N, C-alpha and C positions, 0 to 999 in steps of 0.2 A: 409978282414974279411969274405967274402963269401967262400974263399978257406979254411979257418979254419973250417967253418961249414960243408963244403963238406967232408973234411978230417975226422972230428969227426963222421959224419954220416956213412962214409965208414968204420971206425974202429968199430963202434957199430954194424953195419950190419955184418961185418966179425966175430965179437965175437958171435953174435946170430947164424950165420950159423955154426960156429965151435961147439957151444953148442948143436945144433940140431944134427949134425953129431955124436958128442960124445954120445948123448943119444941113437941114433939109433944103434950105434955100441955096446953100453953097453947092450941093450935089444934085440940083435939079436937072442939070444938063449932062447927065451921065452918059447919054447916047454918044456923045462926042469924046468919050474918054479914050485916051491913048496911054497905055501903060508905059511907065518909065523904068529905067534900070535903077532899082533900089540898092544896088551894090554898095554905094557910098554909106548909106545908113547901116547896112548889115556889117560892113567892115568896121565902122565905129563901135557898134554894139559888141562885136567880137573882141575888139581891142579893150573895151571896158570890162568884158567878162573875163578876159585873160589877165587883167591887171591886179596884182596882189594888193595894191593900195586901195582899190575900189572895194575889194572883199574885206579888207581891214576896217575901212571906214564904215561900211555897212554893218559889220559885226559890232563895232563900238556903238553905233547908233541904236542897234537892237538891245545891246546890253544896258545902255543908259535909259532907254525907254522902259524896259522891263524892270530895271533896278529902281528907277524913280517911281514907277507905278507901285512897286512892292513896298517902298518906303512910305508912300502916301497911304497905302491900304493898311499896313501894319501899325503905323503910328497914330492913325485916327485923326490926322490933321483936318482942320476945318477949312477946306477949300471947296469951291463950287463943284458939285458933281462927285464928291468924294465917295458917295455911296455906290457909284457905278464903276469904281476903279477895278473891283474884282471881276465884274462882267467884262470890262474893257480888256483886262489882262487875259482872260480866257478867250475872248474873241481874237485878240492879237496873236495869242499862241496858236489858235486854230488856223489863222491865216498863214502864219509862218510854216506850220506843219503841212498845210495843203499846198503852199507854194513849193516847199521842199519836195514833196511827192511829185507834183506836176513837173517841175524842172528836171528832176531825176529821171522820170519816165520819158519825158521828151528828149533829153540828151541821150538816153539809152537807145531810143528808137532811131534818132538821127545817126548815132555812131554805128548802127547796124545797116545803114544805107537806105533806110526808109524815107519817104518824102515827109516834109514838114507837117502836112495835113494828118498823116497817120500818127505822128508824134503828138500833135495837139489832141487828136481823138483819143489816143491811149491815155494821155495825161488827164483829160477831162473825165474819162470813164473811171479812172482810179480815184480822182477827187470826189466824184459823185458817189462812188461806192463807199468811200470813207465817210461822207456826210450821211448816207443811208445807215451805215453801221453806228454812227454816233447817235442818230435819232432812235434807232432800235435799242441801243444801250440805255438811253435816257428813258424810254418807255418801259423797259424791263426793271430798271432800278428805281 
């Protein structure tokens, strides 16, 4: 079983290295970069963000992910990786909370008329502070 894990890890790392090399090769002529108007993408993202259907589907996916993981964790089902379900649920919960914090601070900064870079900086600082507090709490407890 360990050989399969090593093989899977090697395949994933190879794919990652190939993706990085491909990105570097793609962007090597950055001197001739000419910015384009990304308004089309931003308009589509704003339309998705404003759609109640997208919010509903996202909520249902999160509910099913957490619910399914909780059922597997509590029932003690014999599925591969069942011992890591609790850790995965905690990690997924942390990602959801960090994302909620980041998006809230970013949206708040943008609604006050600040540039997008300030919103990203404020959101990143808050998420970083939350991570530092979580580590400090883990060290104390």
